[in-house]
C-alpha positions, 0 to 999 in steps of 0.5 A: 677504567676506574677503581675504588679506594678502600673504606679506610682510604676513602675516609682519609680523603674525607678527613682532609676536608674536615668531614667528621668520621668514626674513630677507626684503625687498621689491623692485620690480625686478631691480636692487632684488632684487640689492641685497636679496639682497646685503644678506641673503646668498646663496643667496637665494630669490625669489618674486612676492608680492602680496595676491592671490597665495595659491598661488605654487608652483602658478603657478611663482612661486618660485625657490630657491637663487639663488647670485649676482647673475646668477641673481637678475637672471634669476629676477627677470625671469622672475617679473615676466614671469609677473605677471598683471593680477589680481595688482595691485601684486605685487612681488618678495620676496627671502629668505634660503635656509633649509635643513632636512630637516624641516618643520612646519605651524602653522595657526589657524582659527575653528571655529563651535562651539569658536572659534579653534583652533591646529593643529600638524602635520608635513609637507613631505618627511615625506610619511607624516606629512602627516595627523599633526596636533593641535589646541587651542582658543585661548588656549593655555598653554605646557603645552598647546603642549608636549602638542601636540608630544607628541601627534603620532604622529611626535613623535620626529621633533622630536628629534635626527634623522640627525645634525641637532639637534632642534627647540627645544621651548620656542621652538616652544611660545612660537610656538604660544602666540603664534598662539593669542594673536593669534587671541584678540586679533584677531577679524578674523583668520579663518585663518592658515597657516604652511607651511613652518615649517622646523627648520634644519640645523646647519652642520657644523663640523670643530671639533665634538667627536665625539658632542656633540649640537648645540643645538636649533634654533628653527623658522623661518616660511618662508611664511605666509598670513593671511586676514582679514575684509574691512572 
């Protein structure tokens, strides 16, 4: 028997291992959602969140780019109206909107022969790279993690891209090592899916000298799902 943690609880577990996650908070109703959005900042993202809700996009349970209180209230009412009895104690998850044109996927699964394995891949809008993934057995070293990045067929897309900064390779290596450590230290975790892990775009600055490359950006976990052994 297995069970999934909610997106919120999954990311709480990741935060314990230093994985960067999007600022977020849970709300029980539209009024609380507005307060959370005001504290986090606009634009906001709103989702219906619960331990039994694993595929929010397929159920149309995500609202992006909410610019103000009116938009948050309307989205909250709409999402709560989609709640099903089998969703149990589902709540509204309010998040900051992370903008970035490149998305990564990080996963962990337990292979019957090799044990816990960590996966890194390119996905999201990079549709041509969706099958571009690499694996390493856990635990990982920082060298293992850096080699995973280099082994991606589209590894160059982790660097500066169309005027946007590249990913912070050292920070991404730390994230991969942390996922491997979590897998080794918590045998009850059967699988982990961080999707998407977004490389944020840099806000343009009129004071930035021409030709100066922006500093690398740490990838941020925007959505995550952990499956654990029931018990």
